[in-house]
Structure formats: C-alpha cells, structure tokens
C-alpha positions as CSV (number, residue, x, y, z in Angstrom):
1,X,6.1,-5.1,-23.6
2,X,4.5,-1.5,-23.9
3,X,3.1,0.6,-20.8
4,X,1.3,4.1,-20.9
5,X,2.8,6.7,-18.7
6,X,1.7,10.2,-17.8
7,X,4.3,12.4,-18.7
8,X,4.6,16.1,-17.9
9,X,6.7,18.2,-21.0
10,X,6.1,21.4,-19.1
11,X,3.3,23.9,-17.7
12,X,-0.3,22.4,-18.2
13,X,1.4,20.1,-20.8
14,X,0.6,16.6,-19.7
15,X,0.5,13.7,-22.4
16,X,-0.4,9.7,-22.1
17,X,2.5,8.4,-23.8
18,X,3.8,4.7,-24.1
19,X,7.2,3.4,-23.5
20,X,8.9,0.1,-23.1
21,X,8.8,-1.9,-19.7
22,X,11.6,-4.3,-19.4
23,X,11.4,-7.8,-17.3
24,X,12.4,-7.5,-13.5
25,X,16.2,-8.3,-12.8
26,X,17.6,-9.8,-9.6
27,X,15.8,-8.3,-6.3
28,X,13.1,-6.6,-8.4
29,X,9.6,-6.5,-8.9
30,X,7.3,-5.9,-12.0
31,X,4.1,-4.1,-10.9
32,X,1.0,-3.7,-12.8
33,X,-0.1,-0.1,-11.2
34,X,-3.6,0.2,-9.5
35,X,-3.9,3.6,-7.9
36,X,-1.8,6.7,-7.6
37,X,-2.6,9.9,-5.7
38,X,-2.0,13.6,-7.2
39,X,0.1,15.3,-4.7
40,X,0.5,18.8,-4.0
41,X,3.8,18.7,-5.5
42,X,2.8,16.8,-8.5
43,X,0.4,19.6,-9.0
44,X,2.7,22.3,-8.5
45,X,4.5,20.7,-11.1
46,X,1.4,21.1,-13.7
47,X,0.2,24.4,-12.8
48,X,3.3,25.9,-12.3
49,X,6.5,24.0,-13.7
50,X,7.9,23.4,-10.0
51,X,7.9,25.2,-6.8
52,X,10.4,27.0,-5.0
53,X,14.1,26.0,-6.2
54,X,12.6,23.0,-7.5
55,X,11.7,23.1,-11.5
56,X,10.9,21.0,-14.0
57,X,14.0,20.9,-16.5
58,X,13.1,17.7,-18.8
59,X,9.7,15.7,-19.3
60,X,8.9,13.7,-16.3
61,X,6.2,10.9,-14.9
62,X,4.8,12.3,-11.9
63,X,3.6,10.2,-9.1
64,X,5.0,9.2,-5.9
65,X,1.9,7.7,-3.9
66,X,0.6,4.6,-5.5
67,X,-0.1,0.9,-5.2
68,X,-0.2,-2.1,-7.4
69,X,-0.3,-5.9,-8.0
70,X,2.9,-7.9,-8.1
71,X,2.8,-9.4,-11.9
72,X,6.3,-10.9,-12.1
73,X,9.2,-11.2,-9.6
74,X,12.9,-11.3,-10.1
75,X,15.3,-13.7,-8.5
76,X,15.8,-13.2,-4.9
77,X,12.4,-11.9,-4.2
78,X,10.7,-14.8,-2.6
79,X,8.7,-12.6,0.0
80,X,6.5,-11.2,-2.7
81,X,3.7,-13.0,-4.8
82,X,2.0,-12.9,-8.1
83,X,-1.0,-11.2,-7.3
84,X,-0.4,-9.4,-4.1
85,X,-1.0,-5.8,-3.7
86,X,1.5,-3.6,-2.3
87,X,2.0,0.0,-1.5
88,X,5.1,1.3,-2.9
89,X,7.7,3.5,-1.0
90,X,9.1,5.9,-3.7
91,X,12.0,7.1,-1.1
92,X,15.2,5.7,-2.0
93,X,18.1,7.0,0.5
94,X,21.7,5.8,-0.8
95,X,22.5,4.0,2.8
96,X,26.1,5.2,2.6
97,X,26.4,8.9,3.0
98,X,27.2,10.9,6.0
99,X,23.6,11.3,7.0
100,X,22.5,7.3,6.3
101,X,25.3,6.4,8.5
102,X,24.1,8.5,11.4
103,X,20.5,7.2,10.7
104,X,19.3,10.2,9.2
105,X,18.2,8.9,5.7
106,X,15.5,11.4,5.1
107,X,18.9,13.5,4.8
108,X,20.7,11.4,2.4
109,X,23.0,13.3,0.1
110,X,22.1,11.3,-2.9
111,X,18.4,10.5,-2.2
112,X,16.4,9.0,-5.2
113,X,12.8,9.8,-4.5
114,X,10.4,8.9,-7.3
115,X,8.4,11.4,-9.0
116,X,11.0,14.2,-8.2
117,X,12.3,17.0,-10.0
118,X,14.8,17.9,-7.4
119,X,17.6,15.9,-9.3
120,X,18.9,16.0,-13.0
121,X,18.1,13.8,-14.5
122,X,14.8,13.9,-13.1
123,X,13.6,10.7,-11.0
124,X,10.7,9.1,-12.9
125,X,7.6,8.6,-10.9
126,X,4.4,6.0,-10.7
127,X,1.8,7.1,-13.1
128,X,1.9,4.5,-15.3
129,X,0.2,1.1,-16.2
130,X,3.4,-1.0,-15.2
131,X,6.3,-0.2,-13.3
132,X,9.8,-2.0,-12.4
133,X,10.8,-1.3,-8.7
134,X,12.8,-2.9,-6.0
135,X,11.3,-5.5,-4.1
136,X,12.5,-3.7,-0.7
137,X,10.3,-0.8,-1.8
138,X,7.0,-2.9,-2.0
139,X,4.9,-3.0,1.4
140,X,2.0,-6.0,1.1
141,X,-1.2,-4.8,2.5
142,X,-4.0,-6.3,4.0
143,X,-6.1,-8.4,1.5
144,X,-9.2,-6.3,2.0
145,X,-7.5,-3.0,1.8
146,X,-8.6,-1.2,-1.4
147,X,-5.6,0.0,-3.9
148,X,-7.2,3.7,-3.6
149,X,-6.1,3.2,0.1
150,X,-3.1,1.6,-0.1
151,X,-1.9,4.6,-2.3
152,X,-2.2,6.8,0.7
153,X,0.4,5.0,2.5
154,X,2.9,7.7,1.4
155,X,1.1,10.8,2.1
156,X,0.1,9.0,5.7
157,X,3.8,8.4,6.3
158,X,4.7,12.3,5.9
159,X,1.8,13.2,8.4
160,X,2.8,10.2,11.1
161,X,6.4,11.6,10.6
162,X,5.2,15.3,11.5
163,X,3.5,14.0,14.3
164,X,6.3,12.3,15.9
165,X,8.5,15.8,15.2
166,X,6.0,17.0,17.7
167,X,7.1,14.9,20.5
168,X,4.6,13.4,22.9
169,X,0.6,14.5,21.9
170,X,-0.8,12.6,24.5
171,X,-3.7,14.8,26.0
172,X,-2.3,17.9,23.6
173,X,-4.3,20.6,22.6
174,X,-3.3,21.0,18.8
175,X,-4.4,23.3,15.6
176,X,-3.7,21.9,11.9
177,X,-3.7,25.0,9.6
178,X,-5.0,23.8,6.2
179,X,-7.3,21.0,5.6
180,X,-6.1,19.6,2.3
181,X,-5.2,15.8,2.3
182,X,-2.0,16.5,4.3
183,X,-3.9,18.4,6.7
184,X,-6.5,15.9,7.0
185,X,-3.8,13.0,7.7
186,X,-2.2,14.9,9.9
187,X,-5.2,15.6,12.0
188,X,-5.9,11.6,12.0
189,X,-2.0,11.1,12.7
190,X,-2.1,13.6,15.8
191,X,-5.4,11.8,16.7
192,X,-3.7,8.4,16.7
193,X,-0.8,9.9,18.9
194,X,-3.2,10.9,21.7
195,X,-4.5,14.3,20.9
196,X,-7.1,15.6,22.9
197,X,-8.4,18.6,21.3
198,X,-8.0,19.3,17.5
199,X,-8.8,22.3,15.5
200,X,-8.5,22.5,11.8
201,X,-8.8,25.4,9.7
202,X,-9.1,26.1,6.1
203,X,-10.7,28.6,3.5
204,X,-13.1,26.3,2.0
205,X,-16.2,24.5,3.5
206,X,-15.6,21.6,1.4
207,X,-12.3,20.8,2.9
208,X,-13.5,21.4,6.5
209,X,-16.5,19.1,5.9
210,X,-14.2,16.1,6.0
211,X,-12.1,16.9,9.2
212,X,-14.4,15.6,11.9
213,X,-14.4,12.2,10.3
214,X,-10.8,12.1,10.4
215,X,-10.3,13.5,13.9
216,X,-11.0,17.0,14.5
217,X,-13.1,18.3,17.6
218,X,-13.9,21.5,16.0
219,X,-13.2,23.5,12.6
220,X,-12.9,27.1,11.7
221,X,-13.7,28.6,8.0
222,X,-10.9,31.5,8.4
223,X,-12.0,33.2,5.3
224,X,-15.6,33.5,6.4
225,X,-14.6,34.1,10.0
226,X,-11.2,35.9,10.1
227,X,-11.6,36.0,14.1
228,X,-12.3,32.3,14.2
229,X,-9.3,31.5,16.5
230,X,-9.4,34.8,18.6
231,X,-10.8,32.3,21.7
232,X,-7.7,30.2,21.4
233,X,-5.3,33.2,21.1
234,X,-6.1,34.6,24.4
235,X,-3.4,35.0,27.2
236,X,-0.7,34.2,24.9
237,X,-2.1,31.3,23.1
238,X,-3.4,28.1,24.1
239,X,-2.5,25.4,21.6
240,X,0.6,23.0,22.7
241,X,1.2,22.4,19.2
242,X,0.3,23.8,15.9
243,X,1.1,21.8,12.7
244,X,1.3,24.6,9.9
245,X,0.1,22.3,6.6
246,X,-1.0,25.6,4.6
247,X,2.4,27.6,4.3
248,X,0.3,30.5,3.9
249,X,1.1,33.6,5.6
250,X,-1.8,34.9,7.3
251,X,-2.3,30.8,8.4
252,X,1.3,31.0,9.9
253,X,0.8,34.5,11.4
254,X,-2.1,33.1,13.2
255,X,-0.2,30.2,14.4
256,X,2.1,32.0,16.0
257,X,-0.9,34.0,17.9
258,X,-2.5,30.7,19.2
259,X,0.3,28.4,20.1
260,X,1.3,28.9,23.8
261,X,4.6,30.1,25.0
262,X,7.3,27.5,24.7
263,X,4.9,25.7,22.7
264,X,5.7,23.7,19.3
265,X,4.8,24.7,15.5
266,X,5.7,21.8,13.3
267,X,6.1,23.3,9.7
268,X,4.4,20.8,7.2
269,X,3.7,22.9,4.1
270,X,6.2,24.4,1.9
271,X,6.4,27.7,0.2
272,X,9.1,30.2,-1.2
273,X,10.2,33.0,1.3
274,X,7.7,34.1,3.6
275,X,7.8,37.2,6.5
276,X,7.4,35.5,9.9
277,X,6.5,36.8,13.1
278,X,9.9,36.7,14.4
279,X,9.3,38.8,17.8
280,X,6.6,36.1,18.8
281,X,8.8,33.0,18.0
282,X,11.6,34.8,20.6
283,X,9.3,36.2,22.7
284,X,7.3,33.3,23.3
285,X,10.0,31.2,23.2
286,X,8.3,29.3,20.4
287,X,10.1,25.9,18.8
288,X,9.5,26.0,15.4
289,X,10.5,22.7,13.8
290,X,10.6,21.5,10.1
291,X,9.1,18.3,8.9
292,X,9.8,16.4,5.6
293,X,9.0,13.1,4.4
294,X,9.4,9.9,6.2
295,X,11.6,6.9,6.7
296,X,10.2,4.0,9.2
297,X,6.9,5.7,9.2
298,X,6.0,4.0,5.7
299,X,5.8,0.6,7.0
300,X,3.8,2.0,10.0
301,X,1.5,3.7,7.7
302,X,0.8,0.4,5.7
303,X,0.4,-1.3,8.8
304,X,-2.3,1.2,10.3
305,X,-4.2,1.6,6.9
306,X,-4.3,-2.4,6.5
307,X,-5.9,-2.5,10.1
308,X,-7.9,0.3,9.4
309,X,-6.8,1.9,12.5
310,X,-6.6,5.2,10.5
311,X,-9.3,5.1,7.8
312,X,-8.3,7.3,4.6
313,X,-11.7,6.9,3.0
314,X,-13.2,10.1,3.8
315,X,-10.3,11.9,2.0
316,X,-10.3,10.1,-1.5
317,X,-12.8,12.5,-3.5
318,X,-12.0,11.3,-7.0
319,X,-10.8,8.8,-9.1
320,X,-9.9,9.2,-12.7
321,X,-8.6,6.5,-15.2
322,X,-5.0,7.2,-16.6
323,X,-6.0,8.1,-20.1
324,X,-8.2,11.3,-18.5
325,X,-5.0,12.4,-16.7
326,X,-5.3,16.0,-17.7
327,X,-9.1,16.2,-16.1
328,X,-7.5,14.5,-13.1
329,X,-4.9,17.2,-12.6
330,X,-7.7,19.9,-13.3
331,X,-10.0,18.4,-10.6
332,X,-7.3,18.4,-8.1
333,X,-6.7,22.1,-8.4
334,X,-10.3,22.8,-7.4
335,X,-10.1,22.6,-3.8
336,X,-13.8,24.0,-3.5
337,X,-14.8,20.3,-4.3
338,X,-11.4,17.8,-4.4
339,X,-9.5,16.3,-1.7
340,X,-7.3,13.3,-2.8
341,X,-7.6,12.9,-6.6
342,X,-6.3,9.7,-7.9
343,X,-5.3,8.1,-11.2
344,X,-6.4,4.5,-11.8
345,X,-4.3,2.0,-14.3
346,X,-4.8,-1.1,-15.9
347,X,-3.8,-2.9,-13.1
348,X,-6.7,-1.8,-10.9
349,X,-9.4,-4.5,-10.0
C-alpha cells in the first residue's frame, strides 16, 4: 500500500511524496491519519532548517501532534478497534536508561520523539495519510471530539507539564508572555489549575484576541504599549508565576521585572543563547525553572479534551489538506492571522 507523506528536504523545500506502508505487526496499529498540527519546531525546521543545535541533516517527515482513525490492528492490541479516533503520543522513552529508571522518562537518554531532528537518523513524524505506530501510543478520545481537537493533545500535554512545574497555582497571579498556541494552552492549563489572575502579553492583536476564551483576565499588546506591564512591575513585581512562552529577550526581561520576590518563572519557550538579568534573578531570589515535553500529562490532556474541560477550538485557526502542505506552513508563519494551523489527511471524516 502507498501513502502520501509531507517530507522536508531542506529550508522551505517541503514535498508531498509517496512511500510504502506495511501491515501492522504485533502490538502495532495502522492509522488513517485525520489531523496534524504544525508546531513551532516544525516551522523552525521549514523556515530555518532547525533551531539551536537541532538541525535537519537529512529528509524528515515532520509532525508530532496528530490524530487518526484505527484502520487495522496487529496481534495483542485488543483494546483498539477499527474506526476509533485516537490521539497519538509521539514520545517513546526507552524505559531502561538511568533516567527512565528513576521516573524521569522526559530525560530519557535514548528518547525517540516522532518528527524530531534531534537524533540521526531523524525520527520520522506523522504528516502522512497512513501511519504504523505502537498501540501503546494511541489514546482513544471521546466519540464527539473532532480530529482537530484530538490533535491538540500533544501541545496541551506540554502546557499541563509546564503548569505542574510551577507548583500549586490555586489563587495565583500569573503572567504568560507569548500568545501563540503554547502560550494560549498554558493560559488554559493555568486557569484549570486554579490561577485567579492571568495576564497574557504578545506583539499582535490577533493572538491576544483568542486569550480571553482560553482563560486570560487581561491582555497587553507590548508592541503598542511597551509600558503596559508597569502596574504589575511596581514594588518589586506582583506575579506569583510567569510562564515565558516567547523566549524573546524583551519579554524575559519584563518577566524578571514583573515576578515578585521568590516567585517562579517557568521557561517554556526556547531559543539560542540569550542575555538574562542576572542581578534580578539573584536580588529577588527568583526560581527560574525549565519545562520540556511531558509524560503522564498526555493521558491527562486526552481526558480534559474529551470532556471539553479545556476547549481548544478557539486556537484552531486554519486547516489545509496534505497536498497544500506548503501553503499550510507559509500560513503558519504569519502570526498576524494564524494560530494553530493543521493539515488534514485522507483519513479525516
């Protein structure tokens, strides 16, 4: 059987090609893919050939946030039935290295993460019509959940993990810098965790317009109003927690100014080397904590989406069929109108 794939050969060299797909083996599932979201890392691969030390060194099928319908199952996969819509967990820790052994699979020394150029050979991703995947990575979703919503399980899991890194958010005052998909889903995760006040900043009105639906109590366009956070920066800062989802130098400096002494900054966005206000970090005894990926949070994300406790529909802005993948990537790069841009596949209903 042939399947179409969206394969990136180099910077802005994305081609829809075909390749063979085999039958599922023991413990495996054949999926008819339904929807797949374009993530910031996918966009970095397309626009710049990578980010930081992670560079595309060979052709790669991108895509690590996707949903699909079960088409066929191998032996030993009785829990999954043909026709089920599932969210696919792209994370495959080895389970045996020293970090897996101490309950830190996020830091697995032999992590296989679908659609990632981090290792060589690259781990191929999910932008394709059909995919063979281990059944253990397939999470059935509620019957009335759309493929587009199910495909948001992965980015929501990232944000649930980030929220957990902050500790107890009950009644907290929170700042989220950057209102892209991750910033907006972090806003939703913080609201779900009990945050009382959530201020969201960005450079574009289009991004900020979606923030109230995701739980923001206030928004600030820092391009139009550079001093818009001044009220929260008084008296050494007022926010208990800042989630920096932008990784932009100016946003990070404002975060250090706005967080209160002994407050926490959770670093969600990534970039290259950056200058930091070290005196503020020391003088205010700030906790600055990184957050990457997820583990148990994927199942939590599927549950929250299935019950629509967190509704991701406001962030899904565009959908393009696989044959228009280049258009989709170009659209995803235009933050004045785009938020979560998704590809749809032959398996979508």
